[in-house]
C-alpha positions as CSV (number, residue, x, y, z in Angstrom):
1,X,6.9,43.4,-6.2
2,X,4.5,41.6,-4.0
3,X,1.6,44.1,-3.0
4,X,0.6,44.2,0.9
5,X,-2.7,42.8,-0.2
6,X,-1.3,39.7,-1.5
7,X,1.5,39.4,0.5
8,X,1.5,36.0,2.5
9,X,0.7,35.9,6.1
10,X,3.7,35.1,8.3
11,X,3.7,31.3,9.1
12,X,1.1,30.6,6.4
13,X,2.5,27.7,4.2
14,X,3.2,28.4,0.5
15,X,0.6,27.6,-1.7
16,X,0.8,24.1,-3.5
17,X,1.3,20.7,-2.1
18,X,2.3,21.8,1.3
19,X,-0.9,24.0,1.8
20,X,-2.9,21.0,0.5
21,X,-1.5,19.1,3.0
22,X,-2.1,21.5,5.8
23,X,-5.7,21.8,4.9
24,X,-6.1,18.2,4.9
25,X,-4.8,17.8,8.4
26,X,-6.9,20.4,9.8
27,X,-10.0,18.8,7.9
28,X,-9.0,15.5,9.3
29,X,-9.0,16.7,12.9
30,X,-12.5,18.4,12.8
31,X,-14.1,15.5,10.6
32,X,-12.7,12.9,13.3
33,X,-14.3,15.2,16.1
34,X,-17.6,16.4,14.8
35,X,-18.2,14.1,12.2
36,X,-19.0,15.1,8.5
37,X,-22.1,17.0,9.2
38,X,-20.6,18.6,12.2
39,X,-17.6,19.9,10.6
40,X,-17.8,23.3,8.9
41,X,-15.9,24.4,6.0
42,X,-15.4,27.9,7.5
43,X,-13.8,26.5,10.7
44,X,-11.5,23.9,8.4
45,X,-10.4,27.1,6.5
46,X,-9.8,28.9,9.8
47,X,-7.8,26.3,11.2
48,X,-5.7,26.1,8.1
49,X,-5.2,30.0,7.8
50,X,-6.7,30.3,4.6
51,X,-10.4,31.4,3.3
52,X,-13.0,29.0,2.4
53,X,-12.5,30.0,-1.7
54,X,-8.8,28.4,-1.4
55,X,-10.3,25.3,0.2
56,X,-12.9,25.0,-2.4
57,X,-10.2,25.7,-5.1
58,X,-8.1,22.8,-3.8
59,X,-11.0,20.3,-2.9
60,X,-14.2,21.3,-4.2
61,X,-17.2,20.4,-2.1
62,X,-17.1,19.6,1.5
63,X,-17.6,16.0,0.4
64,X,-14.9,16.0,-2.1
65,X,-12.5,17.3,0.9
66,X,-14.0,14.3,3.0
67,X,-13.3,11.8,0.4
68,X,-9.8,13.3,0.0
69,X,-9.0,12.7,3.7
70,X,-10.0,9.2,3.8
71,X,-8.4,8.5,0.6
72,X,-5.0,9.9,1.7
73,X,-4.4,7.6,4.8
74,X,-6.9,4.6,4.0
75,X,-4.5,4.3,0.9
76,X,-1.5,4.1,3.1
77,X,-3.2,1.5,5.2
78,X,-4.3,-0.6,2.3
79,X,-0.8,-0.2,0.6
80,X,0.8,-1.4,3.7
81,X,-1.3,-4.5,3.9
82,X,-0.3,-5.3,0.3
83,X,3.0,-5.1,1.3
84,X,2.9,-7.1,4.3
85,X,1.0,-9.9,2.6
86,X,3.7,-9.8,-0.3
87,X,6.2,-10.5,2.1
88,X,4.7,-13.1,4.1
89,X,3.6,-15.0,0.8
90,X,7.1,-14.6,-0.6
91,X,8.7,-16.9,2.0
92,X,7.8,-19.9,0.4
93,X,6.1,-21.1,3.3
94,X,2.5,-21.4,3.9
95,X,1.8,-18.6,6.5
96,X,-0.4,-19.1,9.6
97,X,-3.9,-17.6,10.4
98,X,-2.1,-15.5,13.1
99,X,0.3,-14.3,10.8
100,X,-2.2,-13.2,8.2
101,X,-4.3,-11.6,11.0
102,X,-1.3,-9.7,12.3
103,X,-0.2,-8.3,9.1
104,X,-3.9,-7.4,8.4
105,X,-4.1,-5.5,11.7
106,X,-0.5,-3.8,12.0
107,X,-1.1,-0.8,9.5
108,X,-4.0,0.1,11.5
109,X,-2.1,0.3,15.0
110,X,0.9,2.0,13.3
111,X,-1.6,4.7,12.1
112,X,-3.1,5.2,15.4
113,X,0.3,6.0,16.9
114,X,1.3,8.4,14.0
115,X,0.8,11.6,16.2
116,X,-2.4,13.3,16.8
117,X,-3.4,13.1,12.9
118,X,-3.0,9.3,12.6
119,X,-5.2,8.9,16.0
120,X,-7.6,11.3,14.2
121,X,-8.0,9.2,11.1
122,X,-8.5,6.0,13.0
123,X,-11.5,7.8,14.8
124,X,-12.6,9.2,11.5
125,X,-12.5,5.8,10.0
126,X,-14.5,4.3,12.7
127,X,-17.3,7.0,11.9
128,X,-17.0,6.0,8.2
129,X,-17.6,2.5,8.9
130,X,-20.8,3.1,11.0
131,X,-22.3,5.2,8.0
132,X,-25.1,3.6,6.2
133,X,-25.3,5.9,3.4
134,X,-24.6,4.7,-0.1
135,X,-21.7,7.2,-0.8
136,X,-19.8,5.8,2.4
137,X,-20.2,2.3,1.2
138,X,-18.6,3.3,-2.1
139,X,-15.7,5.0,-0.4
140,X,-15.1,2.1,1.7
141,X,-15.1,-0.5,-1.1
142,X,-12.8,1.9,-3.3
143,X,-10.1,2.3,-0.4
144,X,-10.1,-0.9,1.4
145,X,-11.8,-3.8,-0.4
146,X,-8.9,-4.8,-2.9
147,X,-6.6,-5.3,0.1
148,X,-9.3,-7.1,2.4
149,X,-10.1,-9.4,-0.3
150,X,-6.7,-10.5,-0.7
151,X,-6.4,-11.5,2.8
152,X,-9.6,-13.4,2.5
153,X,-8.2,-15.2,-0.4
154,X,-5.0,-16.1,1.7
155,X,-7.0,-17.1,4.4
156,X,-9.2,-19.4,2.2
157,X,-6.0,-21.0,1.1
158,X,-4.8,-21.4,4.7
159,X,-8.4,-22.9,5.8
160,X,-9.6,-24.9,2.9
161,X,-11.9,-26.7,5.1
162,X,-14.0,-23.4,5.7
163,X,-15.9,-22.1,2.6
164,X,-14.8,-18.9,1.3
165,X,-18.1,-17.0,1.7
166,X,-17.9,-18.1,5.8
167,X,-14.4,-16.4,5.8
168,X,-15.7,-13.6,4.2
169,X,-18.1,-13.3,6.8
170,X,-16.1,-13.9,9.8
171,X,-13.8,-11.1,8.5
172,X,-16.6,-8.6,8.5
173,X,-17.0,-9.5,12.1
174,X,-13.3,-8.9,12.4
175,X,-13.4,-5.7,11.1
176,X,-16.0,-4.7,13.4
177,X,-14.2,-6.1,16.5
178,X,-10.9,-4.3,15.8
179,X,-12.4,-1.0,14.8
180,X,-14.4,-0.9,18.2
181,X,-11.1,-2.0,20.1
182,X,-9.1,0.3,18.5
183,X,-11.1,3.3,19.2
184,X,-10.7,2.4,22.8
185,X,-14.3,1.8,23.0
186,X,-13.8,-1.8,24.7
187,X,-15.1,-2.0,28.2
188,X,-12.2,-4.0,29.5
189,X,-11.7,-2.4,32.7
190,X,-15.4,-2.3,33.5
191,X,-15.7,-6.2,32.7
192,X,-12.7,-7.1,34.7
193,X,-13.5,-4.6,37.6
194,X,-10.4,-2.6,37.0
195,X,-8.1,-5.7,37.4
196,X,-6.6,-5.3,34.0
197,X,-5.9,-1.7,34.0
198,X,-4.4,0.1,30.7
199,X,-4.1,-2.8,28.3
200,X,-1.2,-1.1,26.3
201,X,-1.3,-1.2,22.4
202,X,1.2,-4.1,22.0
203,X,-0.8,-6.0,24.6
204,X,-4.2,-5.3,23.0
205,X,-2.9,-6.3,19.6
206,X,-1.7,-9.6,20.9
207,X,-5.1,-10.7,22.5
208,X,-7.1,-9.1,19.4
209,X,-4.8,-11.1,17.0
210,X,-5.4,-14.4,19.2
211,X,-9.3,-13.8,19.4
212,X,-9.6,-12.7,15.8
213,X,-7.6,-15.8,14.5
214,X,-9.7,-18.3,16.7
215,X,-12.8,-16.9,15.3
216,X,-11.6,-17.2,11.5
217,X,-10.5,-20.8,12.2
218,X,-13.2,-21.9,14.1
219,X,-14.9,-25.4,13.3
220,X,-18.0,-24.8,11.0
221,X,-21.3,-25.7,13.0
222,X,-22.5,-29.3,12.5
């Protein structure tokens, strides 16, 4: 018989996969809002309805928890990119630059619209990409590099006149551009004196696809 001291609190998820996901969700929101240093383990535990010892039991240190948060949805984005690229290449017709760019960007846009936690992860991702610490570099490489490099290879085959190292450099520019715009940091209303208004997700994605595709395919400087 369960004692009153160990009885599960009303509304608290059962321990196991469900509780693990609750902790990840709450950590994701706090890391997105306050960054790695600003988010506190005690606050994450409180939001998840557990004690800190249980958070550490599942994830270890705060760094381990942060890494688990990044890997969880980062792997979803990378996996979706692989799937979309496979589908594109399976047609038997060479893809266009714009098609490759669209397939690369789509998972990010879908993630942003995946509820409050999807949007939080996109903010967290932007924080991670701004970090200069070596651990952040290793984590980004682990989660994203395999899919990014596949797109670089595909772009190199579509744009044989442009050296692969140039395409790789331009892809780095593209990452910075879409991360900036995805987090609503672009000054579209400021620079258009408010004439554009709220550029919705689909319209923003269309314009960003056009912009990045043109940059990737731009002729080499002579």
